[in-house]
C-alpha positions as a Markdown table, in Angstrom:
| # | Residue | x | y | z |
|---|---|---|---|---|
| 1 | Met | 27.4 | 30.3 | -44.0 |
| 2 | Thr | 26.9 | 27.5 | -46.5 |
| 3 | Pro | 24.9 | 24.4 | -45.4 |
| 4 | Arg | 26.6 | 21.1 | -45.9 |
| 5 | Tyr | 25.0 | 17.8 | -46.7 |
| 6 | Val | 26.2 | 14.3 | -46.2 |
| 7 | Arg | 25.8 | 12.4 | -49.4 |
| 8 | Asn | 24.3 | 8.9 | -49.0 |
| 9 | Arg | 24.2 | 6.2 | -51.6 |
| 10 | Ala | 20.8 | 5.7 | -53.1 |
| 11 | Thr | 19.0 | 2.6 | -51.9 |
| 12 | Arg | 17.0 | 0.2 | -54.1 |
| 13 | Arg | 13.8 | 1.8 | -52.8 |
| 14 | Asp | 15.0 | 5.3 | -53.8 |
| 15 | Asn | 15.9 | 4.0 | -57.3 |
| 16 | Thr | 12.5 | 2.4 | -57.7 |
| 17 | Ile | 10.6 | 5.5 | -56.7 |
| 18 | Ala | 12.8 | 7.7 | -59.1 |
| 19 | Ile | 12.0 | 5.2 | -61.9 |
| 20 | Leu | 8.3 | 5.3 | -61.2 |
| 21 | Ile | 8.2 | 9.1 | -61.0 |
| 22 | Ser | 10.3 | 9.5 | -64.3 |
| 23 | Ser | 8.1 | 7.0 | -66.0 |
| 24 | Val | 4.8 | 8.7 | -65.0 |
| 25 | Val | 6.3 | 12.1 | -66.2 |
| 26 | Ala | 7.4 | 10.5 | -69.5 |
| 27 | Val | 4.0 | 8.8 | -70.2 |
| 28 | Gly | 2.2 | 12.0 | -69.3 |
| 29 | Thr | 4.4 | 14.1 | -71.7 |
| 30 | Ala | 4.0 | 11.5 | -74.5 |
| 31 | Ala | 0.2 | 11.5 | -74.1 |
| 32 | Gly | 0.1 | 15.3 | -74.2 |
| 33 | Val | 2.3 | 15.4 | -77.3 |
| 34 | Phe | 0.2 | 12.6 | -79.0 |
| 35 | Tyr | -3.1 | 14.5 | -78.2 |
| 36 | Phe | -1.7 | 17.8 | -79.5 |
| 37 | Ala | -0.4 | 16.1 | -82.7 |
| 38 | Arg | -3.8 | 14.5 | -83.2 |
| 39 | Leu | -5.5 | 17.9 | -82.9 |
| 40 | Leu | -3.2 | 19.4 | -85.5 |
| 41 | Leu | -3.6 | 16.5 | -87.9 |
| 42 | Ala | -7.4 | 16.4 | -87.5 |
| 43 | Arg | -7.9 | 19.9 | -88.9 |
| 44 | Glu | -9.8 | 20.2 | -92.2 |
| 45 | Pro | -8.4 | 22.5 | -94.9 |
| 46 | Leu | -10.5 | 25.5 | -95.9 |
| 47 | Gly | -12.2 | 25.0 | -99.2 |
| 48 | Arg | -11.7 | 27.6 | -101.9 |
| 49 | Ser | -15.2 | 29.0 | -101.4 |
| 50 | Leu | -14.7 | 29.6 | -97.7 |
| 51 | Lys | -11.4 | 31.5 | -98.5 |
| 52 | Glu | -13.2 | 33.7 | -101.1 |
| 53 | Glu | -16.0 | 34.4 | -98.8 |
| 54 | Ser | -13.8 | 35.5 | -96.0 |
| 55 | Lys | -11.8 | 37.8 | -98.4 |
| 56 | Gly | -15.0 | 39.2 | -99.7 |
| 57 | Ala | -16.2 | 40.0 | -96.1 |
| 58 | Leu | -13.0 | 41.7 | -95.3 |
| 59 | Lys | -13.3 | 43.8 | -98.5 |
| 60 | Ala | -16.9 | 44.7 | -97.6 |
| 61 | Glu | -15.9 | 46.0 | -94.1 |
| 62 | Lys | -13.4 | 48.4 | -95.6 |
């Protein structure tokens, strides 16, 4: 047996609550993406000497 629901029109209060919730979710998502992008952009590239040292360490282990 399938339950049935009576569809009601959304009130101004329902619309306001939906707008607030969606805005909070959007701001939270934007803040997370911004923070993640800042982390990626703040990385410093490895210098040539560090790359050579790590290769030398790997060769020494073999």
